[in-house]
PyMOL Python script that loads the backbone (N, CA, C, O; Angstrom):
from pymol import cmd

cmd.read_pdbstr("""\
ATOM      1  N   MET A   1     -45.656   6.752 -24.259  1.00  0.00           N
ATOM      2  CA  MET A   1     -45.486   7.899 -25.107  1.00  0.00           C
ATOM      3  C   MET A   1     -44.206   8.563 -24.851  1.00  0.00           C
ATOM      4  O   MET A   1     -43.668   8.514 -23.745  1.00  0.00           O
ATOM      5  N   GLN A   2     -43.712   9.178 -25.845  1.00  0.00           N
ATOM      6  CA  GLN A   2     -42.499  10.017 -25.889  1.00  0.00           C
ATOM      7  C   GLN A   2     -42.670  11.403 -26.331  1.00  0.00           C
ATOM      8  O   GLN A   2     -43.382  11.665 -27.301  1.00  0.00           O
ATOM      9  N   LEU A   3     -42.033  12.324 -25.647  1.00  0.00           N
ATOM     10  CA  LEU A   3     -42.238  13.765 -26.021  1.00  0.00           C
ATOM     11  C   LEU A   3     -40.910  14.189 -26.618  1.00  0.00           C
ATOM     12  O   LEU A   3     -39.878  14.074 -25.958  1.00  0.00           O
ATOM     13  N   SER A   4     -40.910  14.654 -27.789  1.00  0.00           N
ATOM     14  CA  SER A   4     -39.762  15.253 -28.437  1.00  0.00           C
ATOM     15  C   SER A   4     -39.988  16.795 -28.463  1.00  0.00           C
ATOM     16  O   SER A   4     -40.940  17.294 -29.063  1.00  0.00           O
ATOM     17  N   VAL A   5     -39.084  17.502 -27.795  1.00  0.00           N
ATOM     18  CA  VAL A   5     -39.162  18.913 -27.699  1.00  0.00           C
ATOM     19  C   VAL A   5     -37.849  19.698 -28.268  1.00  0.00           C
ATOM     20  O   VAL A   5     -36.719  19.403 -27.876  1.00  0.00           O
ATOM     21  N   TRP A   6     -38.064  20.583 -29.094  1.00  0.00           N
ATOM     22  CA  TRP A   6     -37.001  21.413 -29.682  1.00  0.00           C
ATOM     23  C   TRP A   6     -37.222  22.798 -29.161  1.00  0.00           C
ATOM     24  O   TRP A   6     -38.311  23.370 -29.223  1.00  0.00           O
ATOM     25  N   ARG A   7     -36.079  23.334 -28.619  1.00  0.00           N
ATOM     26  CA  ARG A   7     -36.279  24.735 -28.007  1.00  0.00           C
ATOM     27  C   ARG A   7     -35.050  25.595 -28.244  1.00  0.00           C
ATOM     28  O   ARG A   7     -34.043  25.050 -28.698  1.00  0.00           O
ATOM     29  N   ASP A   8     -35.049  26.921 -27.967  1.00  0.00           N
ATOM     30  CA  ASP A   8     -34.101  27.725 -27.959  1.00  0.00           C
ATOM     31  C   ASP A   8     -33.996  28.558 -26.621  1.00  0.00           C
ATOM     32  O   ASP A   8     -34.715  28.213 -25.683  1.00  0.00           O
ATOM     33  N   LEU A   9     -33.192  29.574 -26.487  1.00  0.00           N
ATOM     34  CA  LEU A   9     -33.229  30.252 -25.320  1.00  0.00           C
ATOM     35  C   LEU A   9     -34.492  31.049 -24.959  1.00  0.00           C
ATOM     36  O   LEU A   9     -34.686  31.432 -23.805  1.00  0.00           O
ATOM     37  N   GLN A  10     -35.342  31.291 -25.960  1.00  0.00           N
ATOM     38  CA  GLN A  10     -36.479  31.986 -25.788  1.00  0.00           C
ATOM     39  C   GLN A  10     -37.812  31.036 -25.433  1.00  0.00           C
ATOM     40  O   GLN A  10     -38.914  31.469 -25.095  1.00  0.00           O
ATOM     41  N   GLY A  11     -37.448  29.681 -25.587  1.00  0.00           N
ATOM     42  CA  GLY A  11     -38.566  28.675 -25.310  1.00  0.00           C
ATOM     43  C   GLY A  11     -38.716  27.667 -26.294  1.00  0.00           C
ATOM     44  O   GLY A  11     -37.894  27.495 -27.194  1.00  0.00           O
ATOM     45  N   PRO A  12     -39.798  26.961 -26.136  1.00  0.00           N
ATOM     46  CA  PRO A  12     -40.105  25.855 -27.107  1.00  0.00           C
ATOM     47  C   PRO A  12     -40.342  26.402 -28.539  1.00  0.00           C
ATOM     48  O   PRO A  12     -40.859  27.502 -28.732  1.00  0.00           O
ATOM     49  N   ILE A  13     -39.947  25.595 -29.504  1.00  0.00           N
ATOM     50  CA  ILE A  13     -40.090  26.036 -30.886  1.00  0.00           C
ATOM     51  C   ILE A  13     -41.014  25.007 -31.606  1.00  0.00           C
ATOM     52  O   ILE A  13     -41.922  25.359 -32.359  1.00  0.00           O
ATOM     53  N   TYR A  14     -40.723  23.740 -31.326  1.00  0.00           N
ATOM     54  CA  TYR A  14     -41.475  22.666 -31.833  1.00  0.00           C
ATOM     55  C   TYR A  14     -41.487  21.430 -31.010  1.00  0.00           C
ATOM     56  O   TYR A  14     -40.451  21.107 -30.429  1.00  0.00           O
ATOM     57  N   SER A  15     -42.561  20.709 -30.904  1.00  0.00           N
ATOM     58  CA  SER A  15     -42.679  19.432 -30.079  1.00  0.00           C
ATOM     59  C   SER A  15     -43.564  18.542 -30.814  1.00  0.00           C
ATOM     60  O   SER A  15     -44.458  18.969 -31.545  1.00  0.00           O
ATOM     61  N   GLU A  16     -43.311  17.237 -30.615  1.00  0.00           N
ATOM     62  CA  GLU A  16     -44.083  16.193 -31.041  1.00  0.00           C
ATOM     63  C   GLU A  16     -44.439  15.136 -29.921  1.00  0.00           C
ATOM     64  O   GLU A  16     -43.585  14.836 -29.087  1.00  0.00           O
ATOM     65  N   LEU A  17     -45.577  14.628 -29.904  1.00  0.00           N
ATOM     66  CA  LEU A  17     -45.925  13.517 -28.914  1.00  0.00           C
ATOM     67  C   LEU A  17     -45.885  12.317 -29.785  1.00  0.00           C
ATOM     68  O   LEU A  17     -46.645  12.238 -30.750  1.00  0.00           O
ATOM     69  N   LEU A  18     -45.017  11.355 -29.490  1.00  0.00           N
ATOM     70  CA  LEU A  18     -44.761  10.151 -30.167  1.00  0.00           C
ATOM     71  C   LEU A  18     -45.324   8.950 -29.395  1.00  0.00           C
ATOM     72  O   LEU A  18     -45.303   8.890 -28.166  1.00  0.00           O
ATOM     73  N   ASP A  19     -45.852   7.959 -30.227  1.00  0.00           N
ATOM     74  CA  ASP A  19     -46.085   6.660 -29.528  1.00  0.00           C
ATOM     75  C   ASP A  19     -44.893   6.069 -29.060  1.00  0.00           C
ATOM     76  O   ASP A  19     -43.838   6.264 -29.664  1.00  0.00           O
ATOM     77  N   SER A  20     -44.947   5.355 -28.030  1.00  0.00           N
ATOM     78  CA  SER A  20     -43.857   4.713 -27.453  1.00  0.00           C
ATOM     79  C   SER A  20     -43.112   3.625 -28.343  1.00  0.00           C
ATOM     80  O   SER A  20     -41.988   3.220 -28.048  1.00  0.00           O
ATOM     81  N   LYS A  21     -43.793   3.200 -29.409  1.00  0.00           N
ATOM     82  CA  LYS A  21     -43.329   2.222 -30.324  1.00  0.00           C
ATOM     83  C   LYS A  21     -42.539   2.873 -31.450  1.00  0.00           C
ATOM     84  O   LYS A  21     -41.903   2.183 -32.247  1.00  0.00           O
ATOM     85  N   VAL A  22     -42.577   4.145 -31.515  1.00  0.00           N
ATOM     86  CA  VAL A  22     -41.900   4.893 -32.593  1.00  0.00           C
ATOM     87  C   VAL A  22     -40.344   4.731 -32.390  1.00  0.00           C
ATOM     88  O   VAL A  22     -39.832   4.966 -31.295  1.00  0.00           O
ATOM     89  N   ARG A  23     -39.650   4.346 -33.423  1.00  0.00           N
ATOM     90  CA  ARG A  23     -38.158   4.181 -33.312  1.00  0.00           C
ATOM     91  C   ARG A  23     -37.587   5.454 -33.985  1.00  0.00           C
ATOM     92  O   ARG A  23     -37.945   5.779 -35.118  1.00  0.00           O
ATOM     93  N   ILE A  24     -36.735   6.131 -33.297  1.00  0.00           N
ATOM     94  CA  ILE A  24     -36.141   7.339 -33.893  1.00  0.00           C
ATOM     95  C   ILE A  24     -34.826   7.022 -34.527  1.00  0.00           C
ATOM     96  O   ILE A  24     -33.778   7.110 -33.888  1.00  0.00           O
ATOM     97  N   ASN A  25     -34.874   6.638 -35.835  1.00  0.00           N
ATOM     98  CA  ASN A  25     -33.837   6.350 -36.646  1.00  0.00           C
ATOM     99  C   ASN A  25     -33.467   7.644 -37.499  1.00  0.00           C
ATOM    100  O   ASN A  25     -34.100   8.694 -37.391  1.00  0.00           O
ATOM    101  N   ALA A  26     -32.442   7.482 -38.312  1.00  0.00           N
ATOM    102  CA  ALA A  26     -31.979   8.632 -39.116  1.00  0.00           C
ATOM    103  C   ALA A  26     -33.055   9.205 -39.941  1.00  0.00           C
ATOM    104  O   ALA A  26     -33.215  10.423 -40.014  1.00  0.00           O
ATOM    105  N   LEU A  27     -33.838   8.313 -40.599  1.00  0.00           N
ATOM    106  CA  LEU A  27     -34.899   8.807 -41.502  1.00  0.00           C
ATOM    107  C   LEU A  27     -35.917   9.606 -40.734  1.00  0.00           C
ATOM    108  O   LEU A  27     -36.275  10.701 -41.168  1.00  0.00           O
ATOM    109  N   PHE A  28     -36.386   9.128 -39.648  1.00  0.00           N
ATOM    110  CA  PHE A  28     -37.390   9.842 -38.768  1.00  0.00           C
ATOM    111  C   PHE A  28     -36.856  11.135 -38.329  1.00  0.00           C
ATOM    112  O   PHE A  28     -37.551  12.150 -38.381  1.00  0.00           O
ATOM    113  N   TYR A  29     -35.573  11.138 -37.871  1.00  0.00           N
ATOM    114  CA  TYR A  29     -34.895  12.307 -37.260  1.00  0.00           C
ATOM    115  C   TYR A  29     -34.824  13.371 -38.394  1.00  0.00           C
ATOM    116  O   TYR A  29     -35.081  14.545 -38.128  1.00  0.00           O
ATOM    117  N   THR A  30     -34.482  12.985 -39.655  1.00  0.00           N
ATOM    118  CA  THR A  30     -34.353  14.020 -40.669  1.00  0.00           C
ATOM    119  C   THR A  30     -35.762  14.624 -41.020  1.00  0.00           C
ATOM    120  O   THR A  30     -35.908  15.784 -41.406  1.00  0.00           O
ATOM    121  N   GLN A  31     -36.768  13.737 -40.852  1.00  0.00           N
ATOM    122  CA  GLN A  31     -38.147  14.280 -41.060  1.00  0.00           C
ATOM    123  C   GLN A  31     -38.534  15.208 -39.952  1.00  0.00           C
ATOM    124  O   GLN A  31     -39.269  16.169 -40.182  1.00  0.00           O
ATOM    125  N   GLN A  32     -38.076  14.961 -38.783  1.00  0.00           N
ATOM    126  CA  GLN A  32     -38.339  15.882 -37.706  1.00  0.00           C
ATOM    127  C   GLN A  32     -37.546  17.230 -37.929  1.00  0.00           C
ATOM    128  O   GLN A  32     -38.077  18.309 -37.667  1.00  0.00           O
ATOM    129  N   LEU A  33     -36.281  17.137 -38.411  1.00  0.00           N
ATOM    130  CA  LEU A  33     -35.563  18.311 -38.690  1.00  0.00           C
ATOM    131  C   LEU A  33     -36.269  19.199 -39.840  1.00  0.00           C
ATOM    132  O   LEU A  33     -36.240  20.429 -39.797  1.00  0.00           O
ATOM    133  N   ASP A  34     -36.837  18.555 -40.759  1.00  0.00           N
ATOM    134  CA  ASP A  34     -37.771  19.334 -41.727  1.00  0.00           C
ATOM    135  C   ASP A  34     -38.836  20.065 -41.013  1.00  0.00           C
ATOM    136  O   ASP A  34     -39.033  21.255 -41.257  1.00  0.00           O
ATOM    137  N   ARG A  35     -39.539  19.410 -40.136  1.00  0.00           N
ATOM    138  CA  ARG A  35     -40.605  20.131 -39.396  1.00  0.00           C
ATOM    139  C   ARG A  35     -40.126  21.218 -38.505  1.00  0.00           C
ATOM    140  O   ARG A  35     -40.685  22.312 -38.432  1.00  0.00           O
ATOM    141  N   LEU A  36     -39.041  20.868 -37.811  1.00  0.00           N
ATOM    142  CA  LEU A  36     -38.411  21.923 -36.985  1.00  0.00           C
ATOM    143  C   LEU A  36     -37.924  23.125 -37.802  1.00  0.00           C
ATOM    144  O   LEU A  36     -38.079  24.261 -37.352  1.00  0.00           O
ATOM    145  N   ALA A  37     -37.318  22.904 -39.037  1.00  0.00           N
ATOM    146  CA  ALA A  37     -36.892  23.938 -39.758  1.00  0.00           C
ATOM    147  C   ALA A  37     -37.998  24.919 -40.211  1.00  0.00           C
ATOM    148  O   ALA A  37     -37.791  26.126 -40.341  1.00  0.00           O
ATOM    149  N   GLU A  38     -39.191  24.316 -40.444  1.00  0.00           N
ATOM    150  CA  GLU A  38     -40.368  25.099 -40.765  1.00  0.00           C
ATOM    151  C   GLU A  38     -40.946  25.846 -39.585  1.00  0.00           C
ATOM    152  O   GLU A  38     -41.511  26.925 -39.764  1.00  0.00           O
ATOM    153  N   ALA A  39     -40.821  25.300 -38.364  1.00  0.00           N
ATOM    154  CA  ALA A  39     -41.266  25.968 -37.202  1.00  0.00           C
ATOM    155  C   ALA A  39     -40.216  27.057 -36.878  1.00  0.00           C
ATOM    156  O   ALA A  39     -40.642  28.080 -36.342  1.00  0.00           O
ATOM    157  N   VAL A  40     -38.954  26.961 -37.129  1.00  0.00           N
ATOM    158  CA  VAL A  40     -38.009  27.921 -36.885  1.00  0.00           C
ATOM    159  C   VAL A  40     -38.296  29.202 -37.813  1.00  0.00           C
ATOM    160  O   VAL A  40     -38.285  30.356 -37.385  1.00  0.00           O
ATOM    161  N   ARG A  41     -38.540  28.857 -39.066  1.00  0.00           N
ATOM    162  CA  ARG A  41     -38.888  29.893 -40.062  1.00  0.00           C
ATOM    163  C   ARG A  41     -40.127  30.729 -39.666  1.00  0.00           C
ATOM    164  O   ARG A  41     -40.186  31.947 -39.835  1.00  0.00           O
ATOM    165  N   GLN A  42     -41.107  29.981 -39.128  1.00  0.00           N
ATOM    166  CA  GLN A  42     -42.334  30.756 -38.666  1.00  0.00           C
ATOM    167  C   GLN A  42     -42.142  31.467 -37.412  1.00  0.00           C
ATOM    168  O   GLN A  42     -42.507  32.639 -37.317  1.00  0.00           O
ATOM    169  N   LYS A  43     -41.549  30.796 -36.357  1.00  0.00           N
ATOM    170  CA  LYS A  43     -41.491  31.457 -35.017  1.00  0.00           C
ATOM    171  C   LYS A  43     -40.227  32.301 -34.771  1.00  0.00           C
ATOM    172  O   LYS A  43     -40.208  33.130 -33.861  1.00  0.00           O
ATOM    173  N   ARG A  44     -39.205  32.100 -35.552  1.00  0.00           N
ATOM    174  CA  ARG A  44     -37.911  32.927 -35.382  1.00  0.00           C
ATOM    175  C   ARG A  44     -37.498  33.391 -36.757  1.00  0.00           C
ATOM    176  O   ARG A  44     -36.388  33.064 -37.178  1.00  0.00           O
ATOM    177  N   PRO A  45     -38.310  34.131 -37.487  1.00  0.00           N
ATOM    178  CA  PRO A  45     -37.959  34.537 -38.831  1.00  0.00           C
ATOM    179  C   PRO A  45     -36.735  35.444 -38.886  1.00  0.00           C
ATOM    180  O   PRO A  45     -36.091  35.518 -39.933  1.00  0.00           O
ATOM    181  N   ASP A  46     -36.384  36.141 -37.792  1.00  0.00           N
ATOM    182  CA  ASP A  46     -35.145  37.041 -37.814  1.00  0.00           C
ATOM    183  C   ASP A  46     -33.924  36.162 -37.569  1.00  0.00           C
ATOM    184  O   ASP A  46     -32.838  36.709 -37.758  1.00  0.00           O
ATOM    185  N   LYS A  47     -33.925  35.022 -37.221  1.00  0.00           N
ATOM    186  CA  LYS A  47     -32.728  34.213 -37.067  1.00  0.00           C
ATOM    187  C   LYS A  47     -32.109  33.679 -38.329  1.00  0.00           C
ATOM    188  O   LYS A  47     -32.698  32.892 -39.071  1.00  0.00           O
ATOM    189  N   THR A  48     -30.891  34.140 -38.542  1.00  0.00           N
ATOM    190  CA  THR A  48     -30.200  33.758 -39.754  1.00  0.00           C
ATOM    191  C   THR A  48     -29.159  32.688 -39.520  1.00  0.00           C
ATOM    192  O   THR A  48     -28.815  32.019 -40.494  1.00  0.00           O
ATOM    193  N   LYS A  49     -28.620  32.451 -38.344  1.00  0.00           N
ATOM    194  CA  LYS A  49     -27.704  31.477 -38.030  1.00  0.00           C
ATOM    195  C   LYS A  49     -28.211  30.588 -36.991  1.00  0.00           C
ATOM    196  O   LYS A  49     -28.457  31.036 -35.871  1.00  0.00           O
ATOM    197  N   ILE A  50     -28.382  29.378 -37.277  1.00  0.00           N
ATOM    198  CA  ILE A  50     -28.804  28.374 -36.450  1.00  0.00           C
ATOM    199  C   ILE A  50     -27.775  27.341 -36.029  1.00  0.00           C
ATOM    200  O   ILE A  50     -27.210  26.658 -36.883  1.00  0.00           O
ATOM    201  N   ILE A  51     -27.511  27.205 -34.697  1.00  0.00           N
ATOM    202  CA  ILE A  51     -26.548  26.154 -34.258  1.00  0.00           C
ATOM    203  C   ILE A  51     -27.342  25.021 -33.481  1.00  0.00           C
ATOM    204  O   ILE A  51     -27.902  25.253 -32.409  1.00  0.00           O
ATOM    205  N   LEU A  52     -27.352  23.814 -34.080  1.00  0.00           N
ATOM    206  CA  LEU A  52     -28.097  22.806 -33.461  1.00  0.00           C
ATOM    207  C   LEU A  52     -27.195  22.197 -32.410  1.00  0.00           C
ATOM    208  O   LEU A  52     -26.042  21.834 -32.645  1.00  0.00           O
ATOM    209  N   GLN A  53     -27.766  22.114 -31.293  1.00  0.00           N
ATOM    210  CA  GLN A  53     -27.001  21.346 -30.233  1.00  0.00           C
ATOM    211  C   GLN A  53     -27.793  20.061 -29.808  1.00  0.00           C
ATOM    212  O   GLN A  53     -28.899  20.152 -29.274  1.00  0.00           O
ATOM    213  N   HIS A  54     -27.255  19.002 -30.036  1.00  0.00           N
ATOM    214  CA  HIS A  54     -27.945  17.747 -29.809  1.00  0.00           C
ATOM    215  C   HIS A  54     -26.936  16.547 -29.346  1.00  0.00           C
ATOM    216  O   HIS A  54     -25.770  16.508 -29.738  1.00  0.00           O
ATOM    217  N   ASP A  55     -27.451  15.667 -28.556  1.00  0.00           N
ATOM    218  CA  ASP A  55     -26.571  14.642 -27.954  1.00  0.00           C
ATOM    219  C   ASP A  55     -26.822  13.281 -28.613  1.00  0.00           C
ATOM    220  O   ASP A  55     -26.044  12.353 -28.391  1.00  0.00           O
ATOM    221  N   ASN A  56     -27.849  13.137 -29.390  1.00  0.00           N
ATOM    222  CA  ASN A  56     -28.208  11.786 -29.937  1.00  0.00           C
ATOM    223  C   ASN A  56     -27.261  11.280 -30.877  1.00  0.00           C
ATOM    224  O   ASN A  56     -26.627  12.060 -31.588  1.00  0.00           O
ATOM    225  N   ALA A  57     -27.100   9.977 -30.948  1.00  0.00           N
ATOM    226  CA  ALA A  57     -26.292   9.336 -31.955  1.00  0.00           C
ATOM    227  C   ALA A  57     -26.907   9.498 -33.400  1.00  0.00           C
ATOM    228  O   ALA A  57     -26.206   9.308 -34.394  1.00  0.00           O
ATOM    229  N   LYS A  58     -28.147   9.831 -33.480  1.00  0.00           N
ATOM    230  CA  LYS A  58     -28.863  10.037 -34.709  1.00  0.00           C
ATOM    231  C   LYS A  58     -28.188  11.049 -35.617  1.00  0.00           C
ATOM    232  O   LYS A  58     -28.286  10.941 -36.840  1.00  0.00           O
ATOM    233  N   HIS A  59     -27.504  12.032 -35.041  1.00  0.00           N
ATOM    234  CA  HIS A  59     -26.941  13.079 -35.904  1.00  0.00           C
ATOM    235  C   HIS A  59     -25.727  12.551 -36.573  1.00  0.00           C
ATOM    236  O   HIS A  59     -25.264  13.213 -37.501  1.00  0.00           O
ATOM    237  N   ALA A  60     -25.134  11.409 -36.211  1.00  0.00           N
ATOM    238  CA  ALA A  60     -23.921  10.958 -36.903  1.00  0.00           C
ATOM    239  C   ALA A  60     -24.238  10.301 -38.190  1.00  0.00           C
ATOM    240  O   ALA A  60     -23.303  10.035 -38.944  1.00  0.00           O
ATOM    241  N   ALA A  61     -25.471  10.006 -38.531  1.00  0.00           N
ATOM    242  CA  ALA A  61     -25.858   9.319 -39.751  1.00  0.00           C
ATOM    243  C   ALA A  61     -25.564  10.254 -40.914  1.00  0.00           C
ATOM    244  O   ALA A  61     -25.740  11.462 -40.757  1.00  0.00           O
ATOM    245  N   LYS A  62     -25.152   9.797 -42.005  1.00  0.00           N
ATOM    246  CA  LYS A  62     -24.828  10.588 -43.248  1.00  0.00           C
ATOM    247  C   LYS A  62     -26.146  11.229 -43.684  1.00  0.00           C
ATOM    248  O   LYS A  62     -26.097  12.395 -44.075  1.00  0.00           O
ATOM    249  N   LEU A  63     -27.258  10.622 -43.659  1.00  0.00           N
ATOM    250  CA  LEU A  63     -28.552  11.248 -43.942  1.00  0.00           C
ATOM    251  C   LEU A  63     -28.837  12.398 -43.046  1.00  0.00           C
ATOM    252  O   LEU A  63     -29.277  13.431 -43.549  1.00  0.00           O
ATOM    253  N   THR A  64     -28.642  12.325 -41.843  1.00  0.00           N
ATOM    254  CA  THR A  64     -28.846  13.469 -40.960  1.00  0.00           C
ATOM    255  C   THR A  64     -27.917  14.605 -41.131  1.00  0.00           C
ATOM    256  O   THR A  64     -28.316  15.770 -41.121  1.00  0.00           O
ATOM    257  N   LYS A  65     -26.608  14.252 -41.296  1.00  0.00           N
ATOM    258  CA  LYS A  65     -25.639  15.332 -41.577  1.00  0.00           C
ATOM    259  C   LYS A  65     -25.980  16.064 -42.828  1.00  0.00           C
ATOM    260  O   LYS A  65     -25.823  17.285 -42.841  1.00  0.00           O
ATOM    261  N   ALA A  66     -26.447  15.424 -43.918  1.00  0.00           N
ATOM    262  CA  ALA A  66     -26.870  15.957 -45.189  1.00  0.00           C
ATOM    263  C   ALA A  66     -28.040  16.903 -44.970  1.00  0.00           C
ATOM    264  O   ALA A  66     -28.042  17.968 -45.587  1.00  0.00           O
ATOM    265  N   LYS A  67     -29.032  16.601 -44.146  1.00  0.00           N
ATOM    266  CA  LYS A  67     -30.240  17.347 -43.930  1.00  0.00           C
ATOM    267  C   LYS A  67     -29.856  18.604 -43.187  1.00  0.00           C
ATOM    268  O   LYS A  67     -30.313  19.689 -43.546  1.00  0.00           O
ATOM    269  N   ILE A  68     -29.015  18.492 -42.146  1.00  0.00           N
ATOM    270  CA  ILE A  68     -28.534  19.659 -41.395  1.00  0.00           C
ATOM    271  C   ILE A  68     -27.827  20.695 -42.256  1.00  0.00           C
ATOM    272  O   ILE A  68     -27.999  21.900 -42.077  1.00  0.00           O
ATOM    273  N   GLN A  69     -27.005  20.183 -43.221  1.00  0.00           N
ATOM    274  CA  GLN A  69     -26.350  21.028 -44.186  1.00  0.00           C
ATOM    275  C   GLN A  69     -27.387  21.592 -45.159  1.00  0.00           C
ATOM    276  O   GLN A  69     -27.272  22.745 -45.575  1.00  0.00           O
ATOM    277  N   GLU A  70     -28.419  20.785 -45.537  1.00  0.00           N
ATOM    278  CA  GLU A  70     -29.468  21.384 -46.459  1.00  0.00           C
ATOM    279  C   GLU A  70     -30.173  22.576 -45.943  1.00  0.00           C
ATOM    280  O   GLU A  70     -30.331  23.594 -46.617  1.00  0.00           O
ATOM    281  N   VAL A  71     -30.610  22.420 -44.681  1.00  0.00           N
ATOM    282  CA  VAL A  71     -31.328  23.483 -43.987  1.00  0.00           C
ATOM    283  C   VAL A  71     -30.406  24.661 -43.594  1.00  0.00           C
ATOM    284  O   VAL A  71     -30.938  25.682 -43.158  1.00  0.00           O
ATOM    285  N   GLY A  72     -29.098  24.593 -43.714  1.00  0.00           N
ATOM    286  CA  GLY A  72     -28.109  25.600 -43.496  1.00  0.00           C
ATOM    287  C   GLY A  72     -27.702  25.757 -42.109  1.00  0.00           C
ATOM    288  O   GLY A  72     -27.207  26.811 -41.709  1.00  0.00           O
ATOM    289  N   TRP A  73     -27.884  24.793 -41.394  1.00  0.00           N
ATOM    290  CA  TRP A  73     -27.441  24.988 -39.855  1.00  0.00           C
ATOM    291  C   TRP A  73     -26.197  24.492 -39.529  1.00  0.00           C
ATOM    292  O   TRP A  73     -25.700  23.691 -40.320  1.00  0.00           O
ATOM    293  N   GLU A  74     -25.508  24.836 -38.405  1.00  0.00           N
ATOM    294  CA  GLU A  74     -24.308  24.263 -37.943  1.00  0.00           C
ATOM    295  C   GLU A  74     -24.546  23.321 -36.769  1.00  0.00           C
ATOM    296  O   GLU A  74     -25.634  23.361 -36.195  1.00  0.00           O
ATOM    297  N   VAL A  75     -23.653  22.527 -36.403  1.00  0.00           N
ATOM    298  CA  VAL A  75     -23.816  21.633 -35.237  1.00  0.00           C
ATOM    299  C   VAL A  75     -22.851  22.085 -34.137  1.00  0.00           C
ATOM    300  O   VAL A  75     -21.645  22.230 -34.337  1.00  0.00           O
ATOM    301  N   GLY A  76     -23.417  22.283 -33.042  1.00  0.00           N
ATOM    302  CA  GLY A  76     -22.657  22.767 -31.912  1.00  0.00           C
ATOM    303  C   GLY A  76     -21.890  21.630 -31.284  1.00  0.00           C
ATOM    304  O   GLY A  76     -22.333  20.492 -31.443  1.00  0.00           O
ATOM    305  N   ALA A  77     -20.765  21.821 -30.575  1.00  0.00           N
ATOM    306  CA  ALA A  77     -20.112  20.864 -29.830  1.00  0.00           C
ATOM    307  C   ALA A  77     -20.891  20.113 -28.783  1.00  0.00           C
ATOM    308  O   ALA A  77     -21.653  20.674 -27.996  1.00  0.00           O
ATOM    309  N   SER A  78     -20.669  18.850 -28.812  1.00  0.00           N
ATOM    310  CA  SER A  78     -21.498  18.041 -27.829  1.00  0.00           C
ATOM    311  C   SER A  78     -21.039  18.383 -26.295  1.00  0.00           C
ATOM    312  O   SER A  78     -19.881  18.679 -25.999  1.00  0.00           O
ATOM    313  N   ARG A  79     -22.045  18.304 -25.433  1.00  0.00           N
ATOM    314  CA  ARG A  79     -21.840  18.643 -24.132  1.00  0.00           C
ATOM    315  C   ARG A  79     -21.260  17.480 -23.293  1.00  0.00           C
ATOM    316  O   ARG A  79     -20.979  17.625 -22.103  1.00  0.00           O
ATOM    317  N   GLU A  80     -21.099  16.370 -23.937  1.00  0.00           N
ATOM    318  CA  GLU A  80     -20.618  15.218 -23.304  1.00  0.00           C
ATOM    319  C   GLU A  80     -19.116  15.297 -23.022  1.00  0.00           C
ATOM    320  O   GLU A  80     -18.542  14.359 -22.468  1.00  0.00           O
TER     321      GLU A  80
END
""", "prot")
cmd.dss("prot")
cmd.show_as("cartoon", "prot")
cmd.util.cbc("prot")
cmd.orient("prot")
């Protein structure tokens, strides 16, 4: 099993328990971003500016970049 957790300074916002056979490709990642965006709207309705901090290579895909732009978020600098 894999646990995918999305959080901010206040704590967890969204999580998914995934089968270990699930491959997290750009399409799956963008679908997760849609679910995350909905969770952010519900749990943090006062937040107008979201900066996504992530280290995965999945964010480099054109599909993922387009999704991040679609939901109106920015990407923070990598910590690497």
